[in-house]
N, C-alpha and C positions, 0 to 999 in steps of 0.2 A: 504494500500500500504506500502510495506517495504522500508526502506531507505537503500541505498547501501553506505557503507563507501568507500571513495576514498582510493586508495592504498597509504600507507605511504612510502615515498622513503628516509627515514632518516637512513637507515641501515649503519653501519660502517663496512667496510671490512678491514680485517687485514691480511697482509702477514708477518708472524713471522720470527724471527731470524733463520737463517739456511735454510730457504725455498727459492728455486729458481724457478721463473716462466718465461718460454719463450713463448712469444706470446702477443696478445693484451688483454688489460683489459678494459672493458666498463661497467661503473656503474652509476646508478642514485643517489647513496648515496656517503658518504665520504669514502676515502680510506687511510689507514695508511700502510706504507711500512717500515718494520724493517729487512726484508730479501733482496732479489735481484730480480729485474724485468728486463728482457731483452725483449724490445718491447714497443709498443705504449700504453699509458694509457689515458683514457677519463673518466671524471667524471662530473656530473651535480652539484657536491658539492665541497668539499674541499679535496685536496690531501696533506697528511703529509708524509714526508720522515724523519724517525727517525735517530738518530745518527749512527746506524749500517746499515741503509738502503742504497741501491745502485740501481739506475735506469739508464739503458742504452737504451735510446729511447726517443721519443717525448711525452710531457705531455700536455694535454688539459683539463682545468678545470676552475671553477669560482674563487676559492681562493686556495692558497698553502702556506705551511710552509716547508722549506727544512732545515734539520739539517745534513743530510748525503751527499752522493755523487750523482751527477746527470750529465750525459753526453748526451746531446741532446737539443732539442728545448723545451722551456716552453712557452705555449700560455695560459696566465692566464687572465681571463676576468676582475677581480677586483683587488685583492691584492696578491702580491707575497712577502713573507718574507724569506730572506736568513739569517738563524741563524748563530751565531759565529762559529760553528763547520762545517758549510756547505762548500762543494767544488762543484762549478757549472762550467761546461765547455759546452758552447753552446750559443744559442741565446734566448733572452727573449723578449716576446711581452706581455705587460701588461698595465693596467691603472695606478696602483700604485705599487711602489717598495720600500721595506724596507730592508736595508742591515746592519746587526749588525757588529760592529768592530770585526775583526778576520775572517769573512767570505771570501772565495776565489771565485772570479768570473772572468772568462776569456771568452770573447765573445762579442756579441753586445746586445744592449738593445733598444727597440723601445717602446715609451710610447705615448699614444694618448687618448684624451678624448673620441673620438668615436672609440671604439675598432675596430681593423682592421678586425676581423673576428667575425661576430655576432653568428656564429655557433661553436665558439671555444670550448665550453663545450662538444660538441659531436664530434669534430674533422672533421665535414663535410666541404666540400668545398663550396665556394660561388657559387650561381647559376647565 
């Protein structure tokens, strides 16, 4: 009998500088944005917004590091880090939040041991 390897979902997806994506992004792996995304993003891993990255839309993931600009809701299951160069306009729902000096944040933040949405990584609604 042959063994079947489970699919490895550790792929890193990159949106490079100068690239603009309009629409939804749904990934089982990590995502790094150095370009611009207009639309909702979902990841079962980590989302990184680089210094030149811009996201206009809601973000659902397990962990996130923002260095660029984000305008929308961030629903992060575990840890969200706002780096010194980040500009965040919108609402945050997370378990842990780290804000470096110099980061700009305007909106609301809700932190709860029991995450408000167990399906946050997929952006699915509660049943």
